[in-house]
N, C-alpha and C positions, 0 to 999 in steps of 0.2 A: 421231319428231321432237316435242319438247316445245313448248308454246305460245310460250315466249319464247326459243327456240333462236337466233333471228336478232336478238335485242335486244342492245344494247351492255351487257355485264355486267362490272362492276368488282369485283374481289376485293381487299380490303385485307390487309396483312400476308402477302403472297403468298410471301415468303421463309421464313415460319414453317411449323411442322409442319402445322397444320390448313389454313392458307391455300393452301399449295402442293398439298396433296392435293385440295383443292376445285377448283383450277384444272385439275389433271390429269383430274379427274372430269368437269368441264364439257367438256373436249376430247373425252373418250371418249364423251360423250353427244351429240356433234354440235353443240355451240354454235359459232357462226361468228364471233362478235365478242367474244372474251374479252380483258379488260384486267386486267393484274396490277399492283397498286400495291405499291411497296416503297421503303424509304429509299435503297437502293443498287441501281439498275437493273442494274449490272454482274453482280450475283449471279444474275440470272435470264435470262442469255443463252441457256441451253439451251431455256427455254420460248419465248423470242423466235424461236428457230429452228423451233419447231413452229407458228408463226403467231400466238402471243400478243403483244398489244401491251403492252409494259412501260412503265409511267409512274412517275416519281418521286412518291412520296407519303409525306411525313414528318409525322406527327401533331404534332410540335413545331415545324413550320415552316408557319405559317398561309398563307404565300404559295404553298405547293405544293398546297394543297387545290383551288382553283378549276381550275387546269390539269389536275389529275388527274381531276376530275369532269366535264370538258367533254364533252358529248354522251352521257354515261352515262344509261341508262334504269333500270337495276336494280343495286343495290349490296349486296354481301355485306360487312358490317362485322364483321370478326373482332375480338373484344375484345382490346385491347392488353394487354401484360404490365406496363405502367407503373402498378403498384399505388400508389394515393395521388394519381396524376395523371390517370388515364385517364377519369374523368368529364368533366373539362374537355376532354381530347383528343377524346373521342367526341362530346361535345356540339357541339364546333366542326365536326366533319365532318358531323354531322347537319344543322346549320344551313347549311353550305356545300352539302350535297346538295340541300336544299330550294331554295336560291337558284339552283342549276345546272339545275333542272328534272328531277331524278331522280324517278321515279314510285314506286319500291318499295324498301324497305330490309329486308334479312334480317340479323338480329343474333344473335350467339352469346352467350347469356346463361347464367344458372345457375338451378337449381331453387329455388323458394320465395324468389325475389328480393324483398327487402323492406328498409325503411330502418332496421331494428333494428341499432344499433351493435355488438351482441354477435354478429351473424350473419356474422362473417368478412368475406369479400369481397362478400357479397350486396348491401350498400347501394350499391356502385359500379355493379353491374348494374341495380339498381332505378332509380337516378337516370338512367342511360342509357336505360332503357326509357321513363321519363317524358319525356325529351327527344324520343325518337322519336315517342311518341304525340302530343306537343304540336306536332310539325312539320307535321301535316296530311297527311303522306305515308301511303300504304299501307305496311303492315309485316308481317313474320313474325318474331316473337320466338321463337327456338329456345333453350329452357332446357335446355342440355346437362347431363345428370347426370354424376357424377364419372367422369373418364376412367379407364379400366382401367389405363392406363399409370402413373397415380399410385401404384398399389399396388405397383409394382416398385421404388419409391424405397428402401424399407426391407426389401424381400423377402429379400435375402440375409442381413441381420441377423436377421430373424425366424426363418429356417430354422436358422441357426447357433446361435442362442440357444435355440431350441425354444419361444419365447414370442411370442405376438401380442397386443400391447396394444390394448384396445378399451374403449369406454365401457360402463358398466353400462346394461343395457336396450336395447342395439342391436337395431333392427328390420329391418336390411337395407338394402343399396344396390344400385340397378339400374345397375351399371357399364356404360359405353358406351365402345367403342374409338374412338380418334381417327379412324381410317379410316371407321368407320360414321358418325361425326358429320360428317365432311367430305362424304361421299356424300349425307347428308341435307341439308346446307346447300346443296350444288350443286343437288340436286333442287328444293329450295324456291326457289332463285334462278331456276330454269328454269320453274317452274309455279305457285307460290303467288300468290294474289290476296287482296285484302281486308285486314283488320286482325285478326291472330290471335296468340295466345300459346300455344305448344305445348311440352310436355315431351318431350325426346329421351332415351329410356331404353334400357337393355339388355333382354335377354330375360326376366329374372326378378331379383327382389331376392336379394342374397347377404349373409348375416349374417357376422359375424366368425368364428363357429364354423364355418360352411360354408367360409369362405376358408381357415381353418387346416386343415380336412380336405383341401381341394384341394392346398394346399402339401404336406401330408403324403403324399398319393397320388403326387405327382410326384417327391418326393425320397426317399420311404421313411423319412422321419423323423417323429417324433411332435411335433406342434405344439400347445401348450396356449394357450387364450385366457385372458389375465389381465384381468379386468374392473376398470376404474379410474374414478376421478373425472376430470372435465375437466382439473383442475390436474395430477394425476398423469400423465395421458396426455401432456400437453404436455411435461412434464419428461422423460418416457421417450423421446419422439420426438427431442427435442434431443440427449439422451444418445446416441441411435442415429446421430447425425450430420446430421440434417435441419436446414436453416437455420431460424432462429427464426420468420420470417414464414410459411414454408411449414408449419411445425409448427402454428402458430396457426390457419392456414387449414384444415388437416386436422382439428384438434379441432372447429372450428366446423362442418365438414361432418359429423363424427360426431355432434355434438349434434343436427343436423337429422335424422340417421338414427334417433336415439333418438326424436325427435318424429314420425317416420314420413314426413318429406318426401321421403326418397330411395328409398322402397320402391315408388313409383309405377311402373307398367308401362303403356306406350302402344304403339300401332302406328305411330307417326310415322316411325320409321326405315324400315320396310317401305313405307309410303305414298310417301315421297319418294325413297327409294333403289332400290326395286324388289326388295329382298332383306331377309331377316330379320336382326336384329342378331346379332353374333357372341356366342355363349354365353361367360360369363366363364371357365369351365373350359377351353374351347378356346383362348381368348386366352392363358391361363397356359401351356398345353401348347406353344403356338407361341413362347413367350418363356421357356422353361424355364431357359435359361442365366442369366437374371437372378436365379434363385433360388440361384445359387451352386453348382450341381451340374452 
């Protein structure tokens, strides 16, 4: 039994990938008062059947925030996908949480969050972190490193072309699976105290060269790394079919990998989840079909 197993725990974005996994992990770990927030409560009736209280929570509907937060003691704020609008969305729920008497916020952020306008999505996470710190509440900022699932977006193209585009000077990324991130977030919601910022990482940094080698081992094909400038990489990702915004975000992530921000390795996953993070190679083996073979 964790320290806060009997507290009222609210997970936002519970219909999403990470949010739903976090709710299921809370149930598996014996939490007794789990609340799932979602724009459409009808989508979570299966969780309601398991004893989860499902509440309407729409970040774009200010009137939904106070009722969703009523009686909540600890909040898992899963960063929204509304790029360009989420700072306002998330600031609003932080302020509403403080007004509702929430004691602790766990937030899913990003590594090296900072206000640099050239840092991709990082400024949005940075300003959300600032809002949380200014709220006066206790908090756990979980700076989730790049999700391993993101590497599958262009994996089939990489394998079929035999080329993996990457920035010159890549120093590695400690990929984290979404499941490990969700287990970590649930663990923090159940046990974390105080005011902390923590990097949630995989088992080891993986360079583009190592990623290409893993792709090759799983497919029997030779994958070459093509070192590029940021501008060349962005163009190549878009040509591979990735949306413009996602391509820009990946380039920003890789620039941070060159700077060394993504090569950090911590024990946060094991501390909060009770298990070691999934190695990147094992993740790829479990998702081999995404490589197009």
